[in-house]
C-alpha positions as CSV (number, residue, x, y, z in Angstrom):
1,M,131.2,56.0,30.5
2,N,134.7,56.2,31.4
3,V,136.6,53.9,33.3
4,V,138.3,56.2,35.5
5,V,141.2,54.1,37.8
6,P,143.7,55.8,40.4
7,V,146.9,54.9,37.9
8,T,148.2,57.2,36.0
9,A,147.9,57.0,32.1
10,S,151.7,56.4,31.4
11,S,152.1,53.5,33.5
12,L,148.5,51.8,32.1
13,P,147.7,53.6,28.8
14,L,144.8,51.3,28.2
15,A,143.6,52.7,31.3
16,G,142.0,55.7,30.2
17,V,140.4,54.4,27.0
18,N,136.4,55.3,26.9
19,V,135.3,52.2,25.3
20,L,132.3,53.3,24.3
21,S,133.7,56.2,22.0
22,G,132.9,54.4,19.2
23,T,128.8,55.1,19.8
24,V,129.1,58.7,19.9
25,A,129.7,60.6,16.6
26,H,132.8,62.1,16.9
27,R,133.4,65.6,14.8
28,L,136.4,65.1,12.3
29,W,136.1,68.5,10.6
30,S,135.0,71.4,12.9
31,H,133.2,73.1,9.8
32,P,129.4,71.8,9.3
33,M,129.5,70.3,5.5
34,F,125.9,71.6,4.9
35,S,122.6,72.6,6.9
36,I,119.2,71.0,7.4
37,L,116.1,73.2,8.6
38,G,119.1,75.3,9.8
39,K,121.0,72.6,11.9
40,P,124.7,71.8,10.8
41,V,125.9,68.9,10.2
42,Y,129.1,68.1,10.3
43,F,131.6,65.2,9.0
44,S,131.9,62.7,11.6
45,S,133.2,59.7,12.5
46,D,130.2,57.8,11.8
47,I,130.0,59.2,8.0
48,L,133.2,58.2,7.7
49,M,132.7,54.7,8.7
50,L,129.7,54.4,5.9
51,L,132.0,56.0,3.2
52,L,134.0,53.3,4.1
53,S,132.0,50.6,4.1
54,A,130.1,52.2,0.7
55,G,133.7,52.5,-0.6
56,L,134.3,48.7,0.3
57,M,131.6,47.5,-1.2
58,L,132.0,49.7,-5.0
59,V,135.7,48.0,-5.5
60,I,134.0,44.2,-4.3
61,F,131.1,43.7,-6.5
62,P,131.9,45.4,-9.5
63,T,135.5,43.3,-9.1
64,M,133.3,40.6,-9.0
65,A,131.6,41.2,-11.7
66,H,134.0,42.1,-13.9
67,R,136.4,38.9,-13.1
68,L,132.5,36.9,-13.5
69,K,133.0,37.6,-17.2
70,K,136.5,36.4,-17.4
71,H,136.5,33.6,-15.4
72,P,133.2,31.9,-14.4
73,V,133.6,29.5,-12.0
74,P,134.7,31.7,-8.8
75,T,138.0,31.1,-6.6
76,G,138.9,32.6,-3.3
77,F,136.8,35.4,-1.7
78,R,134.3,35.4,-4.4
79,N,133.2,31.8,-3.1
80,F,132.8,33.5,0.3
81,F,130.5,36.5,-1.2
82,E,128.9,34.2,-4.1
83,A,127.3,31.7,-1.3
84,V,125.8,35.1,0.2
85,L,124.2,36.3,-2.5
86,V,122.8,33.0,-3.8
87,F,121.5,32.0,-0.4
88,L,120.2,35.1,0.1
89,Q,118.2,35.6,-3.6
90,R,117.6,31.7,-3.7
91,D,116.4,30.7,-0.4
92,T,115.2,34.0,1.5
93,F,113.8,36.7,-1.1
94,E,112.0,34.5,-4.0
95,P,110.2,32.6,-1.9
96,M,108.8,35.5,0.0
97,L,109.0,37.9,-3.4
98,G,107.9,35.7,-5.3
99,K,108.1,37.7,-9.0
100,W,109.0,40.7,-7.3
101,A,112.5,38.9,-5.9
102,S,114.3,40.3,-9.1
103,V,113.1,43.6,-8.5
104,F,113.8,44.1,-4.9
105,T,116.6,41.8,-4.6
106,P,119.4,44.7,-5.7
107,Y,118.0,47.0,-2.6
108,L,118.5,44.3,-0.1
109,W,121.7,42.9,-1.6
110,T,122.7,46.3,-0.5
111,A,121.2,46.5,2.7
112,F,122.5,43.7,4.2
113,F,126.2,43.8,2.6
114,F,126.1,47.8,3.9
115,I,125.2,46.7,7.5
116,L,127.4,43.6,7.7
117,F,130.5,46.1,6.6
118,A,129.5,48.7,9.0
119,D,129.2,46.4,11.9
120,L,132.6,44.7,11.1
121,F,133.7,48.4,11.0
122,G,132.9,48.8,14.5
123,M,134.2,46.0,15.9
124,L,137.9,47.0,15.1
125,P,139.8,48.3,18.0
126,V,141.1,51.4,16.2
127,D,140.7,53.8,19.3
128,E,142.5,51.6,21.3
129,L,145.0,51.2,19.0
130,V,145.5,54.9,18.3
131,T,145.4,55.4,22.7
132,L,148.7,53.2,22.7
133,F,150.3,54.9,19.8
134,N,149.3,58.2,21.4
135,A,150.8,56.9,24.7
136,A,154.3,55.7,23.1
137,F,154.8,58.2,21.1
138,G,153.0,61.2,23.0
139,T,150.8,62.4,19.9
140,H,147.7,63.4,20.1
141,I,145.7,62.1,17.6
142,P,142.3,61.7,18.2
143,A,139.2,59.7,18.1
144,F,138.4,58.9,14.5
145,W,136.6,55.3,14.3
146,G,133.4,54.6,15.2
147,D,130.7,51.9,15.0
148,A,128.4,53.3,12.7
149,T,125.3,51.3,13.7
150,G,125.8,51.6,17.2
151,N,123.9,54.9,16.8
152,L,120.5,55.3,16.6
153,T,120.5,58.3,13.7
154,V,122.3,56.0,11.5
155,T,119.7,52.5,12.3
156,A,116.8,55.0,11.9
157,T,118.0,55.9,8.4
158,L,118.1,52.5,7.6
159,A,114.7,51.8,8.7
160,V,113.5,55.0,7.1
161,C,114.9,53.8,3.4
162,T,113.0,50.3,3.9
163,F,110.0,52.0,5.0
164,V,109.7,53.7,1.5
165,T,110.7,50.9,-0.5
166,V,107.9,49.5,1.4
167,H,105.0,51.8,0.6
168,V,106.3,53.2,-2.4
169,S,106.5,49.9,-4.0
170,G,102.8,48.9,-2.5
171,L,101.5,52.2,-4.3
172,S,102.7,51.6,-7.0
173,A,101.7,48.1,-7.6
174,F,98.0,48.8,-6.9
175,I,98.1,52.0,-8.8
176,R,98.9,49.7,-11.8
177,H,96.7,47.1,-10.7
178,A,94.0,49.5,-10.8
179,R,94.9,51.2,-14.2
180,N,94.3,47.6,-15.8
181,R,91.1,46.6,-15.6
182,H,90.3,42.9,-15.5
183,Q,86.9,41.7,-16.0
184,P,85.5,37.9,-15.5
185,H,85.1,36.7,-19.6
186,A,83.8,33.8,-20.2
187,Q,85.1,31.9,-23.3
188,E,83.9,28.8,-25.0
189,H,85.3,25.6,-25.6
190,G,84.4,22.0,-27.2
191,H,81.0,20.1,-25.8
192,G,79.4,23.6,-24.6
193,H,81.8,23.8,-21.6
194,H,82.6,27.1,-20.5
195,A,86.2,28.3,-19.1
196,A,86.3,31.4,-17.0
197,T,89.3,33.5,-18.2
198,V,90.1,37.4,-17.0
199,A,89.8,39.8,-19.8
200,E,91.6,43.5,-19.7
201,G,89.4,46.2,-19.9
202,P,89.9,49.6,-21.0
203,R,92.2,51.8,-18.9
204,R,91.5,54.2,-16.7
205,M,92.9,57.3,-16.4
206,W,96.0,57.7,-14.2
207,P,94.1,60.1,-12.2
208,V,91.1,58.1,-11.3
209,A,93.8,55.2,-11.1
210,A,95.7,56.7,-8.3
211,V,92.7,57.3,-6.4
212,V,91.8,53.6,-6.5
213,G,95.3,52.4,-6.0
214,V,95.4,54.3,-3.2
215,S,92.5,53.1,-1.6
216,N,92.9,49.7,-2.4
217,Y,96.3,49.8,-1.0
218,F,94.7,51.3,2.5
219,K,91.6,48.9,2.0
220,H,94.2,45.7,2.1
221,L,96.0,46.5,5.4
222,V,93.4,45.0,6.7
223,P,92.9,41.2,6.6
224,P,89.5,39.8,4.3
225,G,86.8,38.5,6.7
226,V,87.0,41.0,10.0
227,P,83.7,42.2,11.1
228,W,82.8,45.6,10.0
229,V,82.0,46.3,13.9
230,I,85.7,46.1,14.7
231,W,87.2,46.8,11.4
232,P,88.3,50.6,12.2
233,L,89.7,49.2,15.4
234,I,91.6,46.8,13.1
235,F,92.3,49.9,10.1
236,V,93.6,52.2,13.1
237,L,96.0,49.2,15.0
238,E,97.0,48.4,11.3
239,L,97.7,51.9,10.2
240,L,100.3,52.3,13.3
241,G,101.8,49.2,12.7
242,M,103.1,50.7,9.3
243,F,105.1,53.1,11.5
244,V,105.9,50.3,14.3
245,K,107.9,48.0,11.4
246,P,110.2,50.6,11.0
247,L,110.7,51.7,14.3
248,A,111.6,47.8,15.5
249,L,114.0,47.4,12.4
250,C,115.7,50.6,14.1
251,M,115.6,50.2,17.5
252,R,116.4,46.3,16.9
253,L,120.2,46.6,15.5
254,F,120.5,49.7,17.6
255,A,120.3,48.0,20.5
256,V,122.2,45.1,19.1
257,M,124.9,46.6,18.5
258,M,125.2,48.9,20.9
259,S,125.5,45.6,23.6
260,G,128.6,44.8,22.5
261,P,130.7,48.1,23.4
262,L,128.2,48.4,26.6
263,V,128.9,44.9,27.8
264,V,132.5,45.3,27.7
265,A,132.5,48.4,29.3
266,V,130.9,46.8,32.4
267,L,132.8,43.9,32.7
268,V,136.3,46.4,32.2
269,S,134.5,48.7,34.9
270,I,134.2,45.7,37.2
271,T,137.8,45.2,37.0
272,F,139.6,48.2,37.5
273,A,136.5,49.0,40.1
274,L,138.5,46.6,42.7
275,G,141.3,47.7,45.0
276,G,144.5,46.0,45.0
277,A,146.6,44.6,42.1
278,L,146.0,40.8,43.2
279,A,142.4,41.8,43.3
280,R,142.7,43.2,39.7
281,T,144.5,40.8,38.3
282,T,142.6,37.8,39.8
283,A,139.2,39.5,38.3
284,A,140.7,40.5,34.6
285,I,141.7,36.3,33.8
286,P,138.2,35.6,33.3
287,V,137.0,38.9,32.1
288,I,139.6,38.8,29.4
289,F,138.3,35.7,28.7
290,S,134.5,36.5,28.9
291,G,135.2,39.8,26.9
292,T,137.0,37.3,24.4
293,A,134.2,34.8,24.0
294,F,131.5,37.8,23.9
295,E,133.5,39.4,21.2
296,A,133.5,36.3,19.1
297,L,129.5,36.6,19.9
298,H,129.6,39.9,18.8
299,L,130.8,39.0,15.6
300,L,128.0,36.3,15.0
301,E,125.4,39.0,15.5
302,A,126.9,41.1,12.7
303,F,126.4,38.9,10.6
304,L,122.5,37.7,12.2
305,Q,121.6,41.1,12.2
306,A,122.3,41.8,8.9
307,Y,120.3,39.5,8.0
308,I,117.2,40.0,9.7
309,F,117.3,43.6,8.6
310,T,116.9,42.3,5.2
311,L,115.2,39.3,6.1
312,L,111.7,41.8,8.1
313,S,112.3,43.9,4.7
314,A,111.5,41.6,2.3
315,A,108.3,40.7,4.5
316,Y,107.1,43.8,4.6
317,I,107.8,44.8,0.7
318,A,106.2,41.2,0.1
319,E,103.0,42.5,2.6
320,A,103.0,45.7,0.5
321,V,102.7,44.6,-2.7
322,S,100.5,41.8,-2.1
323,L,97.3,42.1,-4.0
324,E,95.4,39.0,-2.8
325,H,93.2,41.2,-0.2
């Protein structure tokens, strides 16, 4: 969405800025890095944003872990990051995952901060600053910044990571449970009382355990107590839900992070669409204040969407590894 105004770029350098350019991947190198199924993959602005997010995480968290050994009491930015880490682990992951929390917390922590840093990088007005620099010094620096989480391909890849984690973990849990046969055993106590315990029977062979585990995993998709008449219908719906859940993760993150640049584009377009300097100036005042307020809200959304993504991922994992059904 380009903002077109009847003025020259030299008089208003920002008038020609494409406020949605950050949501489109820009090729930063003309030659493809590699090919997937015959389609070339180029080094783009989205890949740059993802590398910056990953690089920032590799700088912050190993440094925190190293300083934690020497100085157990957190100071400075460590207070913020450790407060977030502890909140996610104790108040979100452990209540949902129980004994599995220690297994999946590293992945969920990584997903949270990776999405958060990518969101925050995408909010920086680097393209606008580059436009001003080009207008002031006559350079031709191309657009190289972007909002990675505003790209559907990126959010779909994150959703696929959660999808694989959920179902590989669920299948592994059910196969391990099927390999260890648990049989009820009555143990006699004093005064003729008997207590029911669980004794471990002979282990199944891995091929047999795999078949039984996979069968039980898909069987547990249907809640217990469903009448057999509608059981096939519920099973099909739950099977479709396996693919709808990651699709919801993908579309939610993409739509929310795309909404920020889209709203700003609409507001700016309304301003420049008016005729006359007085009308534009009058309309620009509320647009500036409302745009600033919306960007502040968008900053909150960056944290909120990272939290929602990891919260739902934890819920899906907890449901997959649950053996109660």
